[in-house]
Residue, then its C-alpha position, 0 to 999 in steps of 0.5 A: m824407463d824412469g828411476y835411479i841406478n845406484l851404480l858402483k863405479p870401478i876405478g878407471p872410467s870417468s863419471f862421464q864414461a860411466v854415464q855413456e856406458i849406461r846410456r848404451i846398455l839401456g838404450e836411453k838418452k836421458v841419463g845423468h849423474t848427481g856428483t862426479l867421481d874421479p877416474g881413480a876413485a870407485g864407489v857410489l855414483p847415483l845415475c838418474i834415468g828418464k824422468a828422474t833427471k827432473a829430480i836432480p835439483y831437489l835431491n838431498d846430496d848435501f853430504k857424502s861419505y868416503r873411505a880414503e887412504i892417505t900416504f904421508g911423505i909425498t906431494t904431487d901436482t894432482q894431490d893424489i898418487y897418480g900425479t907427478i911427484l914434486r917432493e918425497r921423503k920417508v916418514r913414520l907417524d903413529e896412530k895417536e898423531i894421525e888421529q889428532l891430525l884428522h880430528s883437527f879438520r872437523g867442522k867448517i874449514i876453508q878449502v882451496p879446490p885443486m888445479f886438477s879438477a873440473l871447476k871452470v875459470k873463464g869457461r875453461k876447466l881447471y885440469e885443462l889449464a893444469r895440463e898446459g902447465m898453468e896455475v890460476d888463483r882459485k877462490p877458497r870456499e867453506i866446506c864442512i867435515e861432519s866426521i872424520e875417523l881413523v880406520e887403521m894404520v896400513a903402514p907407518d906412512k899410510a892410514l885409512f880413514d872414513v869421512r862424511c863431508s859436505k857436497g863440493t869437498y875434494i878429498r884429494a885436497l883434504c889429504h894434501d892439507i892434512g899432509e901440509k899440517a903434518g909438515c911432511g906432505a901427503v897424497m890421497s892414494y885410494l878413494v871409495r865413496t860409500s854413500s851419497g844422499g840416499f844411495h849407499m854402497d851396500s845396495a850399489v850394483t856393478i855395470e855387469e849386474v846392469v847388463k845382466a838385468k837388461h838382458s834377462g828382462c828384469i831391469n826393474s831389479v836394479l832400477l830404484p823409483v823416482d821418489h827414492a832419493l826424495f826421502h827428505l821431503d814430507k809426503a802429501q796425499l792428493a784426493e783422487d778427483s784432483k789428480k788431473y788438476a794437479l798433473n796440469g800444474n794447477p795450484l792445490k788447495q785444502h779441498n784438493m788434498i787428503t793430507s791437512m796442509e796445516r802440518y807444513s810450513e810456508g816455503q816447504r817442499v813436499r812429495i805429492y802422491c795420489s792413490g799411492l802413486f808419486i806424481g810430483i813435487g809441490m811447494i807450500v805457499d801462503r796467500t791472502d786467499g789461503r794456503h795452497i800447494k804450488m806444483v813445482k815439478v810434475f812427473 
């Protein structure tokens, strides 16, 4: 069984627990996810099954989209609503103030990862240290907020917003920083991931739907093909008589291809197909003996 399940993770289980559950349901050992979602968050959790795990380094998941709720006037140790409250006050903010705050975080910004995260310091996860009452210095890093827009005011101290951001962005930390800039503190009180790379909420399936598909013998109805998440790579067509040659990992020259190599650039990665079948990922290489495609991953 090879491909992806675009899982709609519910609030409660961790990403690791979701992976374990899908392993059990499918009876597959090779199952991995492409980006952690906190237990308190729901939404798109792409799972790679079988040979699709080989594609993880090549996926286009640089940007992710979320819908989040921010509650002002509260500061917690976890930067979300589930943590221990450190400070609390009543606040009232209007729509215009919220919009100005959100828009001030557009573009490239510096973010400090939260202590309650799975990042490791000297071999230990930060949340493990945090649970022991320790706080360590975390290296600030640059992230990109491509877009951030107010959806609606839920209450005078609560707002829903949509954000599209670079991989590695912590929405909890973003809410915390917005609250600090507002001068009243804030926490993330709700989070759903609406997209990750080529996976979107409108096509996500629940664990219950995966179970139903498995039991009815139509698991392919929820399984996306291995090349689904490689849409960002150009296609290259291989000649039929060169298929075995490519599957053995040999470099491909123009006479092995139907597609002209001149359309690609040096170092570019491409999807290789033969008679409509996806067989692997190649990289364009220019050498003294001419241009060829080096097979970097065979499926």
